[in-house]
C-alpha positions in Angstrom: 126.9 158.1 116.2 128.4 161.0 117.9 125.4 162.0 119.8 124.9 158.1 121.2 128.4 158.3 122.0 128.2 161.4 124.2 125.5 160.2 125.5 127.0 157.2 127.0 130.4 159.1 127.7 128.1 161.3 129.5 126.3 158.4 131.7 129.5 156.7 132.5 130.7 160.0 134.3 127.4 160.4 136.2 127.2 157.1 137.2 130.4 157.6 138.8 129.5 160.6 140.7 126.6 158.9 142.3 128.6 158.5 145.4 129.8 161.9 145.3 126.4 163.8 146.4 125.9 165.0 149.5 121.7 164.8 150.9 121.5 168.6 151.8 120.6 169.7 155.1 117.5 172.6 156.0 120.3 173.8 158.8 122.8 175.4 156.3 125.2 173.0 156.1 127.2 172.5 152.6 125.6 170.7 149.5 126.5 169.7 146.6 125.9 171.5 143.1 127.4 170.1 140.0 129.3 171.4 137.4 131.0 171.1 134.0 135.1 170.8 134.2 136.2 173.8 132.6 139.6 171.7 131.4 137.8 168.3 130.8 139.1 166.7 127.9 137.0 163.5 126.5 140.2 160.9 126.1 141.0 162.3 130.2 140.1 159.4 133.2 138.6 162.8 134.7 135.3 163.1 135.1 133.4 165.9 133.7 131.2 166.9 136.1 132.6 167.5 139.4 130.5 168.7 142.7 131.7 172.2 144.1 130.2 172.6 147.7 128.3 175.6 148.6 126.7 177.0 151.6 123.0 177.2 151.2 122.7 179.6 154.3 119.1 178.3 155.7 118.1 177.9 152.4 117.7 174.3 152.1 113.7 174.2 151.8 113.6 176.8 148.9 114.4 175.2 145.7 113.6 178.2 143.7 116.7 179.8 145.6 118.8 176.9 145.0 118.3 176.6 141.2 118.6 180.5 140.6 121.7 180.4 142.8 123.1 177.1 140.8 122.7 179.4 137.6 124.6 181.8 138.8 127.5 179.1 138.5 130.6 177.8 140.1 133.1 179.6 142.6 136.0 177.8 141.6 137.3 178.9 138.6 138.2 175.2 137.8 134.3 174.8 136.9 131.9 176.4 134.4 128.2 176.8 134.1 127.3 174.2 131.6 124.1 176.5 130.4 125.4 179.6 128.8 125.5 182.8 131.2 122.6 184.8 131.8 120.3 181.6 131.7 117.4 182.1 134.2 114.9 180.1 135.7 111.8 181.0 134.3 109.5 179.0 136.2 109.7 176.1 138.6 106.4 172.9 138.8 106.7 170.0 141.6 104.3 167.3 141.1 103.4 163.8 141.6 105.0 163.0 138.3 108.7 165.3 139.4 110.2 168.3 139.1 109.6 170.8 136.3 112.2 173.2 135.2 111.9 175.9 132.5 114.9 177.6 131.7 115.9 180.9 129.5 116.4 179.8 126.0 119.8 180.5 125.8 120.3 176.9 126.1 119.3 176.7 122.4 123.0 177.6 121.4 124.5 174.3 122.7 125.2 171.5 120.9 123.0 168.5 121.2 126.1 166.8 123.6 126.7 170.2 125.4 122.9 170.5 126.1 122.9 166.8 127.8 125.9 167.5 129.9 124.2 170.8 131.1 120.8 168.7 131.9 122.7 166.3 133.7 124.5 168.7 135.8 121.2 170.3 136.6 119.8 167.2 137.2 122.3 165.8 139.7 121.9 168.9 141.6 118.5 169.4 142.0 118.2 165.6 142.5 120.0 166.5 146.0 117.6 168.7 147.1 114.3 167.2 146.4 112.7 163.3 146.7 111.1 162.9 142.7 110.6 160.4 140.6 112.2 162.7 137.3 113.4 166.1 136.4 112.3 167.7 133.2 114.0 170.5 131.8 112.9 172.7 129.2 114.9 175.5 127.3 114.0 177.1 124.6 112.7 174.4 122.1 114.7 171.9 124.0 113.1 169.2 126.6 115.3 166.6 128.5 113.8 163.8 130.8 116.0 162.5 134.2 115.5 160.2 136.2 117.4 158.9 138.9 117.9 155.8 138.1 118.4 156.4 134.5 121.3 159.0 134.7 122.2 157.3 131.2 119.5 159.2 129.0 117.6 157.8 127.1 118.9 157.5 123.1 115.8 156.6 120.5 118.1 156.1 117.5 118.1 152.8 115.8 121.4 151.2 114.9 122.2 150.2 111.1 120.0 146.2 110.2 122.9 143.8 110.7 124.2 142.2 107.2 126.2 139.1 107.0 128.4 138.3 104.1 128.3 134.9 102.0 131.7 133.4 101.3 132.2 131.8 98.0 
């Protein structure tokens, strides 16, 4: 139940951010990297994921550089990298189906909800750089696929069967 609630909350925050993304320019104009708010409280009305404007200095066409720069972490102290420090990009594959990012296995230490949030932040960042149908993030033993149309992550948990009470 907690897993489902976390995924729904993450999805709501992500949907609210859809209008906040900035389409990157290949000419070095600022772009948005999406990070987690450091002081986020689940009972707060503030979004957990917020964009940070970054200067990419003419590297708009180099996706490996952009993801590596993203994994260095935010410049703003009020934001935190949702992946553990030291997480590295091991492999980047672009195909007709989408983009696949393989990260170092340090993400295995994250809870399910924190891993979902971290993947959502990275996917939002990547969607602003590439026009793709889906982004698959592999980190250690975990894999998550996110599409731009469905930032509410797929939850395969089934609910309890409905019961009816008969009155006497």
